[in-house]
N, C-alpha and C positions, 0 to 999 in steps of 0.2 A: 778160710775162713781167717777173720780178721781182727787180733782178739785187741778191746780199747778199753784204758780207765785211767781217767786222769783225777789225780788227788792234788786239793790243794786246803788251803791253811793261812788266811789274812792273820794282820801282826806285821809276823815276818815272810809273809807272802813265799809259802816255800810251794816250790808245781811238780809234778811228778810224772807225766807224758809216758805212756807205752812202758811202763814199769817197771826195770833193767834189775837184776841182781845188785840189793848194795853193798857198799864196803861194813864194816861193822859201826863207824863217827856216823855215820849217814842213818845210820838204823836204828841209834842213839838219838840220833835228832829228829826224828820220824816219833820215836817215843815219846819225847816231850812236846809234840804238838798234841794239844789234846781238846776235850772236848766231854762237858758233863752238866747236870742239876744246876740252880738257881740260888743256891743259900748262900749267901758271904763269908765264905770262908777260905782259908788256904789252902789245898789239898791236893789237887787234881796233876798228879804225877806225867801225865801224858792219856792218851787212848788211841786208838786206830779202828777205822771200819773196814768191814768183808761183807763182800757182797756175794752170794754162791748162787749158782742157778739151778732149781730143784729138776723143772724139769717146763715145758712148755712156755706160758710168761708169769711162772710161779718162781717167785725169789726168795732167800732168808737174807735176813742182817742182823752180823751181829757186831759189837760193839765193846772193846775190850778196854777197861779203865782203870786206868793205873791210881791207887790213891795214896797219900801218906798217911798214914796207920796216925800221927800227929793231931790230922785234923777232923772234922767233924763224921759220925758214918751217910754211908752212902744210902738212898731210896732202894727200893724191889723193883723200880721199873724204870723206863725211860723212854722218850719218843725221837725218833728221826721222822722229817718232816720229807715227802717227795715232791717236787718240780719235773714235768708236770703232773697238776694234781688231779693223774686218773689213775686206777680207779678213785683214789682216796688222796688226801693232802698228806698224811700221818701214819706210823705204823708205831705202834708203842712194843717194847721191847722188852723182856721181863726177864730178871738177873735169875741164871741159870749155876753159875758156880761163883765161890768166892777162896781164893787161894793164897796165902800169904807167900811171897814169893821172895822175902829178903835175903838177900845173900850174906850167910852169915861166918864169923871166923871162928877158929877152935876158940869154946868157952865164954861166946855172945848169946843174948838172945833179942830177939825182935822185942819192938813195943806191941806187935801186934798183938792181938786177944790179950792185955793187960800184962805181956810176956815181959815187960819191966828192963826192953833195953833200949839204947841209945836212937834206935830210927828202925824203921820199918815201911814196905812196901808191899797190898796188895791188888791182884788183879780181878778186877769184876768184872765177867762175862755177860753180858746181855743179849736177847738170842728175840726174836719176830720174824713172821713173813707175811708174804705179802702175793696177794694173790691173779692173777687174769690182769697184767700188766698189757697196755698199747703195745704189740708185735710193733718190730722196727724204732723202735724212739732210743732216743736218748733223753735219762734220767738223772738226776740229781739229788741225790739222797746227801739232807743235810744234819748232823748233830746239833740239839739245843745248845747255844752258849750259853757256858757255865761257867761261873766264877768262885772262885778264884782259882791261878793257879800256883803250885807250891813256894812257898816263898823261900825255901832252902835253895831254887834252881837261880842260880848266878851269870847264867848267860842272857838273862831279860829283867831290864831295869824298872825297880819294883815289882816284880815277879807277883804278889801278895794280892797285887790290885789289880793283875790282869786277866780277862777272860780267856777260854780256851775255847776254841771252834774252827769244826774240822768237816770238812764234806767230802763226796767221792761222786764223778761221775761214772756211770756205765751205758752203756746201750743193750735193749732188746733182740731176741731174733739171731742172734748169733752164739747162744750157749756159752756164755761170758760170766766167769765167776773171776775174784778179785785174787792177787798172788798171797801170800801166809806167808810170812816174818816166823822164823824158824824160831831165832832167838830173845827173848824175853829183853825190852830195854831198859833195863838196871845193872850201868858198871859200877861194881863196888868190886874191888881185890884187894885180900888180907897185907898187912906188910910181911915183910919176910916168908911169905908164902910160895910155893910154884902156879902160875896162875896160863893158861890161854883164853886165846879169844876163839 
């Protein structure tokens, strides 16, 4: 049984074909590549799309969106588009959880939920299913291009005016699910405190 997954992101054209275990820098970079929404605000810190085989030709799509809490709030749904558009062109994903994942040092507070801290990151999980996809077919799942990336990102010129975009390719007929990243893509360490990767 051959496993196949391909993930791409325009702008900085990142391509991982037949994903392998990535190093921490690779995971952090993947986490910074993101997607969601159409509001013009700089708050998207990153995203990922997970494709899970359920049974037959039925799949669950999960999109994790990492939001800078200094930006505007996210909606309760998002949409991903399928190519080819058989049996549907788009799948609505509904938000299932919101978690403050801000790594805090002793005595600090998160800026999420009016916590008063200097920074904060939330993880929003959106989930939706699609049934009766065509067997033995290569599909592409496109997340909606969203604006804009978090202005605090320093590895992209004018990040606050750059859109996030992500997609994932998968093939039906082989009971294929995408890999899971076990670490959240937030890299903060406390000064003068022990840390491990």
